[in-house]
mmCIF file of the N, C-alpha and C atoms, coordinates in Angstrom:
data_MODEL
# 
_entry.id   MODEL 
# 
loop_
_atom_site.group_PDB 
_atom_site.id 
_atom_site.type_symbol 
_atom_site.label_atom_id 
_atom_site.label_alt_id 
_atom_site.label_comp_id 
_atom_site.label_asym_id 
_atom_site.label_entity_id 
_atom_site.label_seq_id 
_atom_site.pdbx_PDB_ins_code 
_atom_site.Cartn_x 
_atom_site.Cartn_y 
_atom_site.Cartn_z 
_atom_site.occupancy 
_atom_site.B_iso_or_equiv 
_atom_site.pdbx_formal_charge 
_atom_site.auth_seq_id 
_atom_site.auth_comp_id 
_atom_site.auth_asym_id 
_atom_site.auth_atom_id 
_atom_site.pdbx_PDB_model_num 
ATOM 1   N N  . MET A 1 1  ? -20.538 16.696  8.717   1.00 0.00 ? 1  MET A N  1 
ATOM 2   C CA . MET A 1 1  ? -19.741 17.392  7.877   1.00 0.00 ? 1  MET A CA 1 
ATOM 3   C C  . MET A 1 1  ? -18.185 16.763  7.673   1.00 0.00 ? 1  MET A C  1 
ATOM 4   N N  . LEU A 1 2  ? -17.942 16.507  9.214   1.00 0.00 ? 2  LEU A N  1 
ATOM 5   C CA . LEU A 1 2  ? -16.448 15.779  9.315   1.00 0.00 ? 2  LEU A CA 1 
ATOM 6   C C  . LEU A 1 2  ? -16.491 14.312  8.940   1.00 0.00 ? 2  LEU A C  1 
ATOM 7   N N  . ILE A 1 3  ? -17.791 13.930  9.032   1.00 0.00 ? 3  ILE A N  1 
ATOM 8   C CA . ILE A 1 3  ? -17.685 12.053  8.692   1.00 0.00 ? 3  ILE A CA 1 
ATOM 9   C C  . ILE A 1 3  ? -17.732 12.425  7.407   1.00 0.00 ? 3  ILE A C  1 
ATOM 10  N N  . ASN A 1 4  ? -17.982 13.023  6.512   1.00 0.00 ? 4  ASN A N  1 
ATOM 11  C CA . ASN A 1 4  ? -18.209 12.971  5.053   1.00 0.00 ? 4  ASN A CA 1 
ATOM 12  C C  . ASN A 1 4  ? -16.936 13.090  4.908   1.00 0.00 ? 4  ASN A C  1 
ATOM 13  N N  . LEU A 1 5  ? -16.205 14.342  5.223   1.00 0.00 ? 5  LEU A N  1 
ATOM 14  C CA . LEU A 1 5  ? -14.619 14.029  4.935   1.00 0.00 ? 5  LEU A CA 1 
ATOM 15  C C  . LEU A 1 5  ? -13.870 13.085  5.085   1.00 0.00 ? 5  LEU A C  1 
ATOM 16  N N  . VAL A 1 6  ? -14.015 12.412  6.211   1.00 0.00 ? 6  VAL A N  1 
ATOM 17  C CA . VAL A 1 6  ? -13.598 11.187  6.671   1.00 0.00 ? 6  VAL A CA 1 
ATOM 18  C C  . VAL A 1 6  ? -13.522 9.987   5.427   1.00 0.00 ? 6  VAL A C  1 
ATOM 19  N N  . TRP A 1 7  ? -15.172 9.859   5.121   1.00 0.00 ? 7  TRP A N  1 
ATOM 20  C CA . TRP A 1 7  ? -15.618 9.017   3.720   1.00 0.00 ? 7  TRP A CA 1 
ATOM 21  C C  . TRP A 1 7  ? -14.621 9.283   2.742   1.00 0.00 ? 7  TRP A C  1 
ATOM 22  N N  . VAL A 1 8  ? -14.754 10.439  2.348   1.00 0.00 ? 8  VAL A N  1 
ATOM 23  C CA . VAL A 1 8  ? -14.126 10.989  1.222   1.00 0.00 ? 8  VAL A CA 1 
ATOM 24  C C  . VAL A 1 8  ? -12.299 10.377  1.195   1.00 0.00 ? 8  VAL A C  1 
ATOM 25  N N  . VAL A 1 9  ? -12.017 10.555  2.337   1.00 0.00 ? 9  VAL A N  1 
ATOM 26  C CA . VAL A 1 9  ? -10.460 10.672  2.192   1.00 0.00 ? 9  VAL A CA 1 
ATOM 27  C C  . VAL A 1 9  ? -10.065 8.706   2.506   1.00 0.00 ? 9  VAL A C  1 
ATOM 28  N N  . GLN A 1 10 ? -11.382 8.181   3.154   1.00 0.00 ? 10 GLN A N  1 
ATOM 29  C CA . GLN A 1 10 ? -10.802 6.424   3.142   1.00 0.00 ? 10 GLN A CA 1 
ATOM 30  C C  . GLN A 1 10 ? -11.326 5.993   1.954   1.00 0.00 ? 10 GLN A C  1 
ATOM 31  N N  . ILE A 1 11 ? -12.372 6.500   1.039   1.00 0.00 ? 11 ILE A N  1 
ATOM 32  C CA . ILE A 1 11 ? -12.691 6.220   -0.521  1.00 0.00 ? 11 ILE A CA 1 
ATOM 33  C C  . ILE A 1 11 ? -10.962 6.188   -1.489  1.00 0.00 ? 11 ILE A C  1 
ATOM 34  N N  . VAL A 1 12 ? -10.744 7.549   -1.478  1.00 0.00 ? 12 VAL A N  1 
ATOM 35  C CA . VAL A 1 12 ? -9.541  7.926   -2.035  1.00 0.00 ? 12 VAL A CA 1 
ATOM 36  C C  . VAL A 1 12 ? -8.584  7.212   -1.727  1.00 0.00 ? 12 VAL A C  1 
ATOM 37  N N  . SER A 1 13 ? -8.395  6.962   -0.219  1.00 0.00 ? 13 SER A N  1 
ATOM 38  C CA . SER A 1 13 ? -7.006  6.307   0.007   1.00 0.00 ? 13 SER A CA 1 
ATOM 39  C C  . SER A 1 13 ? -7.042  4.848   -0.174  1.00 0.00 ? 13 SER A C  1 
ATOM 40  N N  . ALA A 1 14 ? -8.363  3.884   -0.369  1.00 0.00 ? 14 ALA A N  1 
ATOM 41  C CA . ALA A 1 14 ? -8.432  2.990   -0.673  1.00 0.00 ? 14 ALA A CA 1 
ATOM 42  C C  . ALA A 1 14 ? -8.118  2.608   -1.925  1.00 0.00 ? 14 ALA A C  1 
ATOM 43  N N  . LEU A 1 15 ? -8.801  3.215   -2.841  1.00 0.00 ? 15 LEU A N  1 
ATOM 44  C CA . LEU A 1 15 ? -8.367  3.350   -4.422  1.00 0.00 ? 15 LEU A CA 1 
ATOM 45  C C  . LEU A 1 15 ? -6.915  3.869   -4.964  1.00 0.00 ? 15 LEU A C  1 
ATOM 46  N N  . LEU A 1 16 ? -6.182  4.555   -3.800  1.00 0.00 ? 16 LEU A N  1 
ATOM 47  C CA . LEU A 1 16 ? -4.684  4.676   -4.275  1.00 0.00 ? 16 LEU A CA 1 
ATOM 48  C C  . LEU A 1 16 ? -3.999  3.472   -3.988  1.00 0.00 ? 16 LEU A C  1 
ATOM 49  N N  . LEU A 1 17 ? -4.483  2.837   -2.411  1.00 0.00 ? 17 LEU A N  1 
ATOM 50  C CA . LEU A 1 17 ? -4.056  1.785   -2.067  1.00 0.00 ? 17 LEU A CA 1 
ATOM 51  C C  . LEU A 1 17 ? -3.757  0.456   -2.850  1.00 0.00 ? 17 LEU A C  1 
ATOM 52  N N  . ILE A 1 18 ? -4.868  0.438   -3.807  1.00 0.00 ? 18 ILE A N  1 
ATOM 53  C CA . ILE A 1 18 ? -5.183  -0.420  -4.912  1.00 0.00 ? 18 ILE A CA 1 
ATOM 54  C C  . ILE A 1 18 ? -4.192  -0.119  -5.921  1.00 0.00 ? 18 ILE A C  1 
ATOM 55  N N  . ILE A 1 19 ? -4.029  0.773   -6.530  1.00 0.00 ? 19 ILE A N  1 
ATOM 56  C CA . ILE A 1 19 ? -3.073  1.288   -7.643  1.00 0.00 ? 19 ILE A CA 1 
ATOM 57  C C  . ILE A 1 19 ? -1.548  0.965   -7.136  1.00 0.00 ? 19 ILE A C  1 
ATOM 58  N N  . LEU A 1 20 ? -1.385  1.374   -6.060  1.00 0.00 ? 20 LEU A N  1 
ATOM 59  C CA . LEU A 1 20 ? 0.237   1.449   -5.028  1.00 0.00 ? 20 LEU A CA 1 
ATOM 60  C C  . LEU A 1 20 ? 0.353   -0.099  -5.603  1.00 0.00 ? 20 LEU A C  1 
ATOM 61  N N  . ILE A 1 21 ? -0.495  -0.616  -4.806  1.00 0.00 ? 21 ILE A N  1 
ATOM 62  C CA . ILE A 1 21 ? 0.139   -2.323  -4.626  1.00 0.00 ? 21 ILE A CA 1 
ATOM 63  C C  . ILE A 1 21 ? -0.055  -3.081  -5.860  1.00 0.00 ? 21 ILE A C  1 
ATOM 64  N N  . LEU A 1 22 ? -0.705  -2.680  -6.982  1.00 0.00 ? 22 LEU A N  1 
ATOM 65  C CA . LEU A 1 22 ? -0.625  -3.021  -8.357  1.00 0.00 ? 22 LEU A CA 1 
ATOM 66  C C  . LEU A 1 22 ? 0.570   -2.601  -8.809  1.00 0.00 ? 22 LEU A C  1 
ATOM 67  N N  . LEU A 1 23 ? 1.437   -1.570  -8.516  1.00 0.00 ? 23 LEU A N  1 
ATOM 68  C CA . LEU A 1 23 ? 2.559   -1.033  -9.034  1.00 0.00 ? 23 LEU A CA 1 
ATOM 69  C C  . LEU A 1 23 ? 3.904   -1.701  -8.242  1.00 0.00 ? 23 LEU A C  1 
ATOM 70  N N  . HIS A 1 24 ? 3.633   -2.504  -7.460  1.00 0.00 ? 24 HIS A N  1 
ATOM 71  C CA . HIS A 1 24 ? 4.795   -3.124  -7.216  1.00 0.00 ? 24 HIS A CA 1 
ATOM 72  C C  . HIS A 1 24 ? 5.015   -4.641  -8.161  1.00 0.00 ? 24 HIS A C  1 
ATOM 73  N N  . SER A 1 25 ? 6.338   -4.643  -7.864  1.00 0.00 ? 25 SER A N  1 
ATOM 74  C CA . SER A 1 25 ? 7.193   -5.431  -9.096  1.00 0.00 ? 25 SER A CA 1 
ATOM 75  C C  . SER A 1 25 ? 6.987   -6.575  -7.843  1.00 0.00 ? 25 SER A C  1 
ATOM 76  N N  . PRO A 1 26 ? 7.131   -7.952  -8.259  1.00 0.00 ? 26 PRO A N  1 
ATOM 77  C CA . PRO A 1 26 ? 6.320   -9.355  -7.886  1.00 0.00 ? 26 PRO A CA 1 
ATOM 78  C C  . PRO A 1 26 ? 7.265   -9.975  -7.061  1.00 0.00 ? 26 PRO A C  1 
ATOM 79  N N  . LYS A 1 27 ? 7.509   -10.129 -5.788  1.00 0.00 ? 27 LYS A N  1 
ATOM 80  C CA . LYS A 1 27 ? 8.631   -10.423 -5.019  1.00 0.00 ? 27 LYS A CA 1 
ATOM 81  C C  . LYS A 1 27 ? 9.221   -11.813 -5.425  1.00 0.00 ? 27 LYS A C  1 
ATOM 82  N N  . GLY A 1 28 ? 8.094   -12.774 -5.969  1.00 0.00 ? 28 GLY A N  1 
ATOM 83  C CA . GLY A 1 28 ? 8.512   -14.320 -5.800  1.00 0.00 ? 28 GLY A CA 1 
ATOM 84  C C  . GLY A 1 28 ? 10.022  -14.324 -6.798  1.00 0.00 ? 28 GLY A C  1 
ATOM 85  N N  . ASP A 1 29 ? 10.555  -15.646 -6.555  1.00 0.00 ? 29 ASP A N  1 
ATOM 86  C CA . ASP A 1 29 ? 11.741  -16.033 -7.297  1.00 0.00 ? 29 ASP A CA 1 
ATOM 87  C C  . ASP A 1 29 ? 11.352  -16.326 -8.692  1.00 0.00 ? 29 ASP A C  1 
ATOM 88  N N  . GLY A 1 30 ? 10.171  -17.165 -8.765  1.00 0.00 ? 30 GLY A N  1 
ATOM 89  C CA . GLY A 1 30 ? 9.906   -17.623 -10.264 1.00 0.00 ? 30 GLY A CA 1 
ATOM 90  C C  . GLY A 1 30 ? 10.782  -18.461 -10.830 1.00 0.00 ? 30 GLY A C  1 
ATOM 91  N N  . ILE A 1 31 ? 11.308  -18.473 -11.986 1.00 0.00 ? 31 ILE A N  1 
ATOM 92  C CA . ILE A 1 31 ? 11.939  -19.542 -12.876 1.00 0.00 ? 31 ILE A CA 1 
ATOM 93  C C  . ILE A 1 31 ? 13.255  -19.250 -12.229 1.00 0.00 ? 31 ILE A C  1 
ATOM 94  N N  . ALA A 1 32 ? 13.734  -18.049 -11.838 1.00 0.00 ? 32 ALA A N  1 
ATOM 95  C CA . ALA A 1 32 ? 15.126  -18.009 -11.580 1.00 0.00 ? 32 ALA A CA 1 
ATOM 96  C C  . ALA A 1 32 ? 15.490  -19.067 -10.004 1.00 0.00 ? 32 ALA A C  1 
ATOM 97  N N  . GLY A 1 33 ? 14.430  -19.073 -9.282  1.00 0.00 ? 33 GLY A N  1 
ATOM 98  C CA . GLY A 1 33 ? 14.788  -19.468 -8.281  1.00 0.00 ? 33 GLY A CA 1 
ATOM 99  C C  . GLY A 1 33 ? 15.002  -20.876 -8.204  1.00 0.00 ? 33 GLY A C  1 
ATOM 100 N N  . ILE A 1 34 ? 14.928  -21.628 -9.272  1.00 0.00 ? 34 ILE A N  1 
ATOM 101 C CA . ILE A 1 34 ? 15.099  -23.359 -10.097 1.00 0.00 ? 34 ILE A CA 1 
ATOM 102 C C  . ILE A 1 34 ? 16.793  -23.538 -9.713  1.00 0.00 ? 34 ILE A C  1 
ATOM 103 N N  . GLY A 1 35 ? 17.443  -22.415 -10.389 1.00 0.00 ? 35 GLY A N  1 
ATOM 104 C CA . GLY A 1 35 ? 19.146  -22.469 -10.726 1.00 0.00 ? 35 GLY A CA 1 
ATOM 105 C C  . GLY A 1 35 ? 19.583  -21.944 -9.902  1.00 0.00 ? 35 GLY A C  1 
ATOM 106 N N  . GLY A 1 36 ? 18.907  -21.098 -8.877  1.00 0.00 ? 36 GLY A N  1 
ATOM 107 C CA . GLY A 1 36 ? 19.383  -20.578 -7.897  1.00 0.00 ? 36 GLY A CA 1 
ATOM 108 C C  . GLY A 1 36 ? 20.046  -18.843 -8.140  1.00 0.00 ? 36 GLY A C  1 
ATOM 109 N N  . ALA A 1 37 ? 19.629  -18.380 -9.545  1.00 0.00 ? 37 ALA A N  1 
ATOM 110 C CA . ALA A 1 37 ? 19.878  -17.002 -9.934  1.00 0.00 ? 37 ALA A CA 1 
ATOM 111 C C  . ALA A 1 37 ? 18.595  -15.884 -9.286  1.00 0.00 ? 37 ALA A C  1 
ATOM 112 N N  . SER A 1 38 ? 17.943  -16.459 -8.305  1.00 0.00 ? 38 SER A N  1 
ATOM 113 C CA . SER A 1 38 ? 16.873  -15.418 -8.021  1.00 0.00 ? 38 SER A CA 1 
ATOM 114 C C  . SER A 1 38 ? 17.982  -14.399 -6.986  1.00 0.00 ? 38 SER A C  1 
ATOM 115 N N  . HIS A 1 39 ? 18.997  -14.660 -6.698  1.00 0.00 ? 39 HIS A N  1 
ATOM 116 C CA . HIS A 1 39 ? 19.713  -13.439 -5.919  1.00 0.00 ? 39 HIS A CA 1 
ATOM 117 C C  . HIS A 1 39 ? 20.434  -12.382 -7.217  1.00 0.00 ? 39 HIS A C  1 
ATOM 118 N N  . VAL A 1 40 ? 20.879  -12.551 -8.227  1.00 0.00 ? 40 VAL A N  1 
ATOM 119 C CA . VAL A 1 40 ? 21.099  -11.904 -9.169  1.00 0.00 ? 40 VAL A CA 1 
ATOM 120 C C  . VAL A 1 40 ? 20.105  -10.201 -9.284  1.00 0.00 ? 40 VAL A C  1 
ATOM 121 N N  . PHE A 1 41 ? 18.822  -10.657 -8.891  1.00 0.00 ? 41 PHE A N  1 
ATOM 122 C CA . PHE A 1 41 ? 18.202  -9.320  -9.023  1.00 0.00 ? 41 PHE A CA 1 
ATOM 123 C C  . PHE A 1 41 ? 17.397  -9.169  -8.013  1.00 0.00 ? 41 PHE A C  1 
ATOM 124 N N  . ALA A 1 42 ? 17.986  -9.349  -6.551  1.00 0.00 ? 42 ALA A N  1 
ATOM 125 C CA . ALA A 1 42 ? 17.301  -9.238  -5.586  1.00 0.00 ? 42 ALA A CA 1 
ATOM 126 C C  . ALA A 1 42 ? 17.529  -7.754  -4.940  1.00 0.00 ? 42 ALA A C  1 
ATOM 127 N N  . SER A 1 43 ? 18.535  -6.955  -5.604  1.00 0.00 ? 43 SER A N  1 
ATOM 128 C CA . SER A 1 43 ? 18.309  -5.596  -5.062  1.00 0.00 ? 43 SER A CA 1 
ATOM 129 C C  . SER A 1 43 ? 17.493  -4.646  -5.577  1.00 0.00 ? 43 SER A C  1 
ATOM 130 N N  . GLN A 1 44 ? 17.386  -3.607  -4.245  1.00 0.00 ? 44 GLN A N  1 
ATOM 131 C CA . GLN A 1 44 ? 15.656  -3.241  -4.354  1.00 0.00 ? 44 GLN A CA 1 
ATOM 132 C C  . GLN A 1 44 ? 16.379  -1.583  -4.763  1.00 0.00 ? 44 GLN A C  1 
ATOM 133 N N  . LYS A 1 45 ? 15.759  -1.229  -6.066  1.00 0.00 ? 45 LYS A N  1 
ATOM 134 C CA . LYS A 1 45 ? 15.862  -0.028  -6.064  1.00 0.00 ? 45 LYS A CA 1 
ATOM 135 C C  . LYS A 1 45 ? 15.606  1.287   -5.330  1.00 0.00 ? 45 LYS A C  1 
ATOM 136 N N  . SER A 1 46 ? 15.753  2.677   -5.509  1.00 0.00 ? 46 SER A N  1 
ATOM 137 C CA . SER A 1 46 ? 15.121  3.929   -4.681  1.00 0.00 ? 46 SER A CA 1 
ATOM 138 C C  . SER A 1 46 ? 13.848  3.928   -5.252  1.00 0.00 ? 46 SER A C  1 
ATOM 139 N N  . ALA A 1 47 ? 13.440  3.825   -5.988  1.00 0.00 ? 47 ALA A N  1 
ATOM 140 C CA . ALA A 1 47 ? 11.647  4.175   -6.595  1.00 0.00 ? 47 ALA A CA 1 
ATOM 141 C C  . ALA A 1 47 ? 11.308  3.002   -6.140  1.00 0.00 ? 47 ALA A C  1 
ATOM 142 N N  . GLU A 1 48 ? 11.567  2.169   -5.825  1.00 0.00 ? 48 GLU A N  1 
ATOM 143 C CA . GLU A 1 48 ? 10.922  0.715   -5.269  1.00 0.00 ? 48 GLU A CA 1 
ATOM 144 C C  . GLU A 1 48 ? 10.756  1.111   -3.680  1.00 0.00 ? 48 GLU A C  1 
ATOM 145 N N  . LYS A 1 49 ? 12.108  1.613   -3.027  1.00 0.00 ? 49 LYS A N  1 
ATOM 146 C CA . LYS A 1 49 ? 12.080  1.895   -1.437  1.00 0.00 ? 49 LYS A CA 1 
ATOM 147 C C  . LYS A 1 49 ? 10.835  2.917   -1.402  1.00 0.00 ? 49 LYS A C  1 
ATOM 148 N N  . GLY A 1 50 ? 10.672  4.076   -1.919  1.00 0.00 ? 50 GLY A N  1 
ATOM 149 C CA . GLY A 1 50 ? 9.945   4.872   -2.035  1.00 0.00 ? 50 GLY A CA 1 
ATOM 150 C C  . GLY A 1 50 ? 8.421   4.877   -2.222  1.00 0.00 ? 50 GLY A C  1 
ATOM 151 N N  . LEU A 1 51 ? 8.450   3.711   -3.483  1.00 0.00 ? 51 LEU A N  1 
ATOM 152 C CA . LEU A 1 51 ? 6.788   3.393   -3.487  1.00 0.00 ? 51 LEU A CA 1 
ATOM 153 C C  . LEU A 1 51 ? 6.445   2.278   -2.239  1.00 0.00 ? 51 LEU A C  1 
ATOM 154 N N  . ASN A 1 52 ? 7.127   1.516   -1.321  1.00 0.00 ? 52 ASN A N  1 
ATOM 155 C CA . ASN A 1 52 ? 6.927   1.307   -0.235  1.00 0.00 ? 52 ASN A CA 1 
ATOM 156 C C  . ASN A 1 52 ? 6.533   2.215   0.746   1.00 0.00 ? 52 ASN A C  1 
ATOM 157 N N  . LYS A 1 53 ? 7.646   3.009   0.756   1.00 0.00 ? 53 LYS A N  1 
ATOM 158 C CA . LYS A 1 53 ? 6.950   4.099   2.009   1.00 0.00 ? 53 LYS A CA 1 
ATOM 159 C C  . LYS A 1 53 ? 5.737   4.531   1.439   1.00 0.00 ? 53 LYS A C  1 
ATOM 160 N N  . LEU A 1 54 ? 5.609   5.054   0.324   1.00 0.00 ? 54 LEU A N  1 
ATOM 161 C CA . LEU A 1 54 ? 4.062   5.538   0.379   1.00 0.00 ? 54 LEU A CA 1 
ATOM 162 C C  . LEU A 1 54 ? 2.973   4.949   0.312   1.00 0.00 ? 54 LEU A C  1 
ATOM 163 N N  . THR A 1 55 ? 3.240   3.561   -0.298  1.00 0.00 ? 55 THR A N  1 
ATOM 164 C CA . THR A 1 55 ? 2.219   2.684   0.126   1.00 0.00 ? 55 THR A CA 1 
ATOM 165 C C  . THR A 1 55 ? 2.043   2.304   1.982   1.00 0.00 ? 55 THR A C  1 
ATOM 166 N N  . GLY A 1 56 ? 2.945   2.317   2.553   1.00 0.00 ? 56 GLY A N  1 
ATOM 167 C CA . GLY A 1 56 ? 3.114   2.371   3.770   1.00 0.00 ? 56 GLY A CA 1 
ATOM 168 C C  . GLY A 1 56 ? 1.829   3.580   4.520   1.00 0.00 ? 56 GLY A C  1 
ATOM 169 N N  . ILE A 1 57 ? 2.337   4.534   4.165   1.00 0.00 ? 57 ILE A N  1 
ATOM 170 C CA . ILE A 1 57 ? 1.594   5.831   4.549   1.00 0.00 ? 57 ILE A CA 1 
ATOM 171 C C  . ILE A 1 57 ? 0.005   5.791   4.262   1.00 0.00 ? 57 ILE A C  1 
ATOM 172 N N  . VAL A 1 58 ? 0.008   5.381   2.457   1.00 0.00 ? 58 VAL A N  1 
ATOM 173 C CA . VAL A 1 58 ? -1.694  5.257   2.566   1.00 0.00 ? 58 VAL A CA 1 
ATOM 174 C C  . VAL A 1 58 ? -2.162  4.426   3.376   1.00 0.00 ? 58 VAL A C  1 
ATOM 175 N N  . ALA A 1 59 ? -1.641  3.459   3.259   1.00 0.00 ? 59 ALA A N  1 
ATOM 176 C CA . ALA A 1 59 ? -2.428  2.367   4.415   1.00 0.00 ? 59 ALA A CA 1 
ATOM 177 C C  . ALA A 1 59 ? -2.731  2.642   5.556   1.00 0.00 ? 59 ALA A C  1 
ATOM 178 N N  . ALA A 1 60 ? -1.764  3.433   6.300   1.00 0.00 ? 60 ALA A N  1 
ATOM 179 C CA . ALA A 1 60 ? -2.098  4.060   7.784   1.00 0.00 ? 60 ALA A CA 1 
ATOM 180 C C  . ALA A 1 60 ? -2.773  4.895   7.517   1.00 0.00 ? 60 ALA A C  1 
ATOM 181 N N  . ILE A 1 61 ? -3.294  5.798   6.627   1.00 0.00 ? 61 ILE A N  1 
ATOM 182 C CA . ILE A 1 61 ? -4.445  6.827   6.396   1.00 0.00 ? 61 ILE A CA 1 
ATOM 183 C C  . ILE A 1 61 ? -5.401  6.127   6.187   1.00 0.00 ? 61 ILE A C  1 
ATOM 184 N N  . PHE A 1 62 ? -5.743  4.903   5.474   1.00 0.00 ? 62 PHE A N  1 
ATOM 185 C CA . PHE A 1 62 ? -6.826  4.062   5.687   1.00 0.00 ? 62 PHE A CA 1 
ATOM 186 C C  . PHE A 1 62 ? -7.269  3.422   6.701   1.00 0.00 ? 62 PHE A C  1 
ATOM 187 N N  . LEU A 1 63 ? -6.163  2.593   7.409   1.00 0.00 ? 63 LEU A N  1 
ATOM 188 C CA . LEU A 1 63 ? -6.767  2.051   8.575   1.00 0.00 ? 63 LEU A CA 1 
ATOM 189 C C  . LEU A 1 63 ? -7.024  3.033   9.674   1.00 0.00 ? 63 LEU A C  1 
ATOM 190 N N  . ILE A 1 64 ? -6.319  4.461   9.933   1.00 0.00 ? 64 ILE A N  1 
ATOM 191 C CA . ILE A 1 64 ? -6.743  5.434   10.523  1.00 0.00 ? 64 ILE A CA 1 
ATOM 192 C C  . ILE A 1 64 ? -8.653  5.833   10.553  1.00 0.00 ? 64 ILE A C  1 
ATOM 193 N N  . CYS A 1 65 ? -9.111  5.813   9.152   1.00 0.00 ? 65 CYS A N  1 
ATOM 194 C CA . CYS A 1 65 ? -10.491 6.247   8.774   1.00 0.00 ? 65 CYS A CA 1 
ATOM 195 C C  . CYS A 1 65 ? -11.091 5.123   9.113   1.00 0.00 ? 65 CYS A C  1 
ATOM 196 N N  . THR A 1 66 ? -10.256 4.096   8.940   1.00 0.00 ? 66 THR A N  1 
ATOM 197 C CA . THR A 1 66 ? -11.405 2.901   8.987   1.00 0.00 ? 66 THR A CA 1 
ATOM 198 C C  . THR A 1 66 ? -11.594 2.603   10.731  1.00 0.00 ? 66 THR A C  1 
ATOM 199 N N  . PHE A 1 67 ? -11.132 2.995   11.225  1.00 0.00 ? 67 PHE A N  1 
ATOM 200 C CA . PHE A 1 67 ? -11.034 2.982   12.862  1.00 0.00 ? 67 PHE A CA 1 
ATOM 201 C C  . PHE A 1 67 ? -11.949 3.876   13.174  1.00 0.00 ? 67 PHE A C  1 
ATOM 202 N N  . LEU A 1 68 ? -11.727 5.100   12.672  1.00 0.00 ? 68 LEU A N  1 
ATOM 203 C CA . LEU A 1 68 ? -12.596 6.214   13.289  1.00 0.00 ? 68 LEU A CA 1 
ATOM 204 C C  . LEU A 1 68 ? -14.177 6.235   12.799  1.00 0.00 ? 68 LEU A C  1 
ATOM 205 N N  . LEU A 1 69 ? -14.285 5.299   11.457  1.00 0.00 ? 69 LEU A N  1 
ATOM 206 C CA . LEU A 1 69 ? -15.758 5.204   11.223  1.00 0.00 ? 69 LEU A CA 1 
ATOM 207 C C  . LEU A 1 69 ? -16.289 3.458   11.988  1.00 0.00 ? 69 LEU A C  1 
ATOM 208 N N  . GLY A 1 70 ? -15.475 3.057   12.051  1.00 0.00 ? 70 GLY A N  1 
ATOM 209 C CA . GLY A 1 70 ? -15.964 1.654   12.548  1.00 0.00 ? 70 GLY A CA 1 
ATOM 210 C C  . GLY A 1 70 ? -16.490 1.822   13.870  1.00 0.00 ? 70 GLY A C  1 
ATOM 211 N N  . PHE A 1 71 ? -15.284 2.668   15.083  1.00 0.00 ? 71 PHE A N  1 
ATOM 212 C CA . PHE A 1 71 ? -15.838 2.761   16.179  1.00 0.00 ? 71 PHE A CA 1 
ATOM 213 C C  . PHE A 1 71 ? -16.815 3.430   16.215  1.00 0.00 ? 71 PHE A C  1 
ATOM 214 N N  . GLY A 1 72 ? -17.116 4.864   15.649  1.00 0.00 ? 72 GLY A N  1 
ATOM 215 C CA . GLY A 1 72 ? -18.371 5.617   15.574  1.00 0.00 ? 72 GLY A CA 1 
ATOM 216 C C  . GLY A 1 72 ? -17.481 7.343   16.453  1.00 0.00 ? 72 GLY A C  1 
ATOM 217 N N  . ILE A 1 73 ? -16.313 7.068   16.177  1.00 0.00 ? 73 ILE A N  1 
ATOM 218 C CA . ILE A 1 73 ? -15.374 8.248   16.663  1.00 0.00 ? 73 ILE A CA 1 
ATOM 219 C C  . ILE A 1 73 ? -16.269 9.824   16.376  1.00 0.00 ? 73 ILE A C  1 
ATOM 220 N N  . ILE A 1 74 ? -16.091 9.784   15.116  1.00 0.00 ? 74 ILE A N  1 
ATOM 221 C CA . ILE A 1 74 ? -16.569 10.794  14.459  1.00 0.00 ? 74 ILE A CA 1 
ATOM 222 C C  . ILE A 1 74 ? -18.147 10.801  14.111  1.00 0.00 ? 74 ILE A C  1 
ATOM 223 N N  . LYS A 1 75 ? -18.794 11.226  14.460  1.00 0.00 ? 75 LYS A N  1 
ATOM 224 C CA . LYS A 1 75 ? -20.411 11.725  14.336  1.00 0.00 ? 75 LYS A CA 1 
ATOM 225 C C  . LYS A 1 75 ? -20.999 12.879  13.510  1.00 0.00 ? 75 LYS A C  1 
# 
């Protein structure tokens, strides 16, 4: 019973992690790096900070579920 719950949490967290990573803005300088104008857009908004925090939490949940299932701690 508990193993099924951990599997569901892992699958949901994997899907959420994919979606959250795709929502992040690209960090590369792109063409602005050529002229040195990349520092103009370097500030990070609070929404981006919240997205980073949420991505970290979901990644931690995914890793915990992976270790629990991989090492056979939950049976």
